[in-house]
C-alpha positions in Angstrom: -6.5 -5.2 -4.1 -8.0 -2.1 -2.6 -7.5 1.2 -4.4 -8.5 4.8 -3.7 -9.7 6.8 -6.6 -12.1 9.4 -7.8 -15.3 9.1 -9.9 -14.6 10.4 -13.3 -18.0 9.9 -15.0 -21.3 8.2 -14.3 -22.9 6.2 -17.1 -26.6 6.0 -16.0 -27.7 4.2 -19.1 -25.0 1.5 -18.7 -25.4 1.1 -14.9 -21.7 1.8 -14.4 -19.3 4.6 -13.5 -15.7 5.2 -14.4 -13.2 5.9 -11.7 -9.4 6.7 -11.9 -7.1 5.1 -9.4 -5.3 7.8 -7.3 -1.7 8.5 -8.5 -2.2 6.8 -11.9 -3.9 6.9 -15.2 -5.6 3.6 -14.6 -9.4 3.8 -15.0 -11.9 1.1 -13.9 -15.5 0.7 -14.9 -17.3 -0.2 -11.7 -21.0 -0.7 -10.8 -23.0 2.5 -10.5 -23.6 3.7 -6.9 -25.0 6.8 -5.3 -21.9 8.9 -5.5 -21.4 12.0 -7.6 -18.7 12.6 -10.2 -15.5 13.9 -8.7 -16.3 12.1 -5.5 -13.6 10.0 -3.8 -14.2 6.3 -4.0 -12.5 3.1 -2.8 -12.6 0.0 -5.0 -11.8 -3.6 -3.9 -11.1 -6.5 -6.3 -10.4 -10.1 -5.2 -7.1 -11.3 -6.6 -8.8 -14.5 -7.7 -11.4 -12.6 -9.8 -8.8 -11.2 -12.2 -8.1 -13.0 -15.4 -4.7 -12.8 -17.2 -4.2 -12.9 -20.9 -0.9 -12.9 -22.9 -2.4 -11.1 -25.9 -5.0 -8.4 -26.0 -8.4 -10.1 -25.7 -11.3 -9.2 -28.0 -15.0 -9.7 -27.9 -15.4 -9.8 -24.1 -18.3 -8.7 -21.9 -15.7 -7.6 -19.3 -15.4 -3.8 -19.3 -11.9 -3.5 -17.8 -8.9 -4.5 -19.9 -5.6 -3.2 -18.5 -2.2 -3.7 -20.0 0.7 -4.4 -17.6 3.8 -6.4 -16.9 4.5 -9.1 -14.4 7.0 -7.9 -11.8 7.0 -10.9 -9.5 5.7 -14.4 -9.2 5.7 -16.3 -5.9 4.2 -19.7 -5.2 2.4 -20.3 -1.9 1.2 -23.8 -1.6 -1.1 -24.4 -4.7 -1.5 -20.7 -5.5 0.9 -18.5 -7.5 0.7 -14.8 -6.6 1.5 -12.6 -9.5 2.3 -8.9 -9.1 1.3 -7.0 -12.2 2.4 -3.4 -12.7 -0.2 -1.5 -14.8 0.7 2.0 -13.4 -0.5 0.6 -10.1 0.3 -2.9 -8.9 -2.4 -5.5 -8.9 -2.1 -8.8 -7.1 -3.5 -11.7 -9.1 -3.9 -15.3 -7.9 -3.3 -18.1 -10.4 -2.8 -21.8 -10.4 0.6 -23.2 -11.2 -0.9 -24.8 -14.3 -2.1 -21.5 -15.6 1.3 -19.9 -15.0 3.0 -22.8 -17.0 0.4 -22.7 -19.8 0.8 -18.9 -20.2 4.6 -19.2 -19.8 4.6 -16.3 -17.3 7.8 -15.0 -15.9 8.9 -11.7 -14.4 8.8 -9.2 -17.2 6.0 -10.9 -19.2 3.6 -8.4 -20.9 0.0 -9.3 -19.9 -3.5 -7.9 -20.0 -5.7 -8.1 -16.9 -9.4 -8.7 -17.5 -11.7 -7.6 -14.8 -15.5 -7.7 -14.9 -17.4 -4.6 -13.7 -19.2 -6.6 -11.0 -15.8 -8.0 -9.7 -15.1 -4.4 -8.7 -16.6 -3.8 -5.2 -17.3 -0.2 -4.3 -16.3 0.1 -0.6 -17.6 2.8 1.7 
């Protein structure tokens, strides 16, 4: 997952900054770097670093909680690749056991959970 975006706000006291993914309303809280507000940014997130929940999680340290819907599930060997549309499409890697336990199918409403430090600011 590599997304272009723009820095919306810097949160010096929190050590983070908010960025909006280009062409969407999706905002991510990412680690603070030396870029100014309104600057273009590129963010990378490993597909295996994204957690999936079937109900809105509460009481998490993760700063990014994004609602979406599964659009496609495809199994490749021991990995299931889920495509989740949240206004932009995220690719998420899951185990077949996780897909069964969560009863995921195309159309399932889900919430993606992404830690701030799972978001890599790319230059």
